[in-house]
C-alpha positions, 0 to 999 in steps of 0.5 A: 814737583814745586821743588822742580818748578822752583829749579827750573825758574832759577835755570832760566834766570841764571843768565842775567844778574840782580841788577837786571842787565843781561851779560852783554848789556853789562859788557856794552857798558863796560866798553863804552866806559873803557872807550870814554876814557881813552878818549879823555885821557889817551895813553900818552896824557896821564890823568895829571898831565889832563888836569893841567891842561884842563886848569889851563884851559880854566886859566886861558879862559878868565883871560879871555873873559877878562879881555871880553870885559876890556873891549866891552867898554868900546861898544856903543848903541848896542841895547840888550844884545849879548856881548858875544855877538859884537865878538863872534868871528863869524856874525856881524858887528852889532850896533857902532863901535868907538873909534880909538884915535891914533896917539900923537908923537911930539915933534922930536920923536917925529924928527926921527921919522923919515917919511920922505914922500909920505905924509904921517906927520905926528903920526906913530911910524905905523901910520900914515904911508899917503901921498898927495895923489897916488894915481895907481889906486884910483879907478873911476871906470871901475867905480862907475861899473859898481854902480851901473852894473852892480847897482851899488849904493853905499860904500865903506872906504877903509884906510881912505887917506885924504879921501880921493876914492871917498870924494868921487862916492859922496860926489856921485850920490852913494851912501859913505863912510871913511875909515882912517888911522892916520891923524895928518891924512884926516886934517888934510881930508879932501872929503866935503862932508867931514861928519862921515870920517872916522879916525880910529888906529886898527892897531889899538882895538876893532872898529865897525859902523852902526850900518851895513854897506853895499861895498867895503872898498879898500886899496893899499892898506891890507899891507899895513896892518900886522897879522895880530890886528887883522880882526880889528879891521875884518870887523869892518869887512864883516858889514859890507856885503862885497868886499873888493881889496887890494895888496902890494906885492911890493915894499913901501911905507911900514909895509909888514904883510906883503904876500901873494894873491893866495895867501889872502885868498886863503887868509880871508875865507878862513875869515868866512869870506868867499872869493868870487874869481869871476867878480875879481876878473871883471874889475881888473879887466875894466881897470885895465881899459880905463889905464890904457885911456888915461894914458892917452888922455890929461888927467886934469888933477895932475895935467899928466898922462897917466901911465899907471893909472889904476895900477893897484886895482888891474893887478891885485884887486880881489873881490870877496862876498861876505856870506858869513855863516855857521852851519849846525853840522859843521860841529858834532857834539857828544853830551856827557852824563856829568856837569862841568864847566869846561869843554873839551876838545878831543885831540884825536878828533877834529871838530867832536866837543864834549859838552855838558848835557845841559849846555846850549850852544848857539850857531848864527847864520848870518849873511851880509848879503842876504840881507833885504837892505842889500837886496838890490845888488846885481839888479838888472832887467828880467825880461827876455827881449829877444835871443842874442840881445839883452834883457829888456826892462819888465813892463816895457815892451821892446816891439809892438808884439811885446805890448800885450806881455808887458802890459802884465808884467810886474815893474821893478821897484824903483829903488832896485834901479842904479843911482843916475850918474852925470858928467856934472858929478865927474866934474865936481870930483875933478874940481875937488882933487884939483884944489887939494893936490899940487898944482902940475909944474910946467913942463920945460919945452925943448929948445927946438931951432929951425934949421935949414935942411938941403933937399939933397940931405941923406945919412949923416947930414939928415940925422945931424939935422934931427939932433938936438943943438950943440953949444947954444944952437950953433 
């Protein structure tokens, strides 16, 4: 009887190994190991080649670390904030970076640079490109719209040249900063408050301001900076809620990035910015209407009717919203049961990272447009007035019937209202520009002499009477 029970027990346990794993578990474990091995070391990649790639990755990581340490020297006012937050391609740079002014060239080198109508005396050849006044980049109607309808209260002007647009923002009460690479332009700047000027050559490294802004305004700047230096100025855009930029479609001084709009849109969206077509078309339409008015009136600083007024804005202006963010679902993780300092990216499975099980990867959800200090943007009356009519200000009845309703409504905080603009501010800006651009040359008057036209003159005789005089008027 005892022997029979022992046989039965041995028979019932015959399907399991001494380790306690069932046959199915052993097979599954082997298959899992084979899959992991195949992913890490594909058939077309030998073990030696994999190790070579890992070694190369380690060397690249060391090089990046050295670059990071080098760039750390230009960061100030950052306290104990980890440096990675400053250089994160999808983060808001913290603190303020130290500016790197342009490197000057001597007079002999400068004479070799034929700038013609462009400024930049003493600057390297990639800088300059500004003129005394470029009416094609001016848009007072657009700036007014930004203040009145988008409730913009602060602007950073990137590539501000001599500061013509910057001066408008300053004289109209906006918190303003201006960054420009040309030392010659800074010296010739017409901005009344020189403390808001920053001279920085973006080919030398990144720079960003300390505070965030409602708008980053940049006209005819993008095409001057090579692709490899994009990050250096995009770090400024990351500190603005809205980015309004133009891009040249033709040649000019150091125009090294001339592309169509879709190229810029694709590029900037890759940087984490979101293109807004509706806002873009709105700005272009306003600039076009402004041009039609200016072409019929004399623009005081130039004394001319400017038929190309605001052309850069109504042809190529693009509006981006800065919702820079990283979603945790964007990256998938597989934690391996071994320790290593290397992060192995699987070439066959995009967005799949093999990371040590004790490694923590922090992702940041940041958006300048969502910060409380920019909540006033696009402020507008929010209380219903009547069908077909614009909303009314809350707490202010538009009709006697609305008195009772208005009495219970919460008023909008005054800081959310648009800044008040006055004609005196416009006049102050025009006077600044007039004082810093060459005076318009008097236009020669045609030598018109009165001629007697016979009452019965027709045909050739009538045409001859209206032609310019010949041979001194005889």
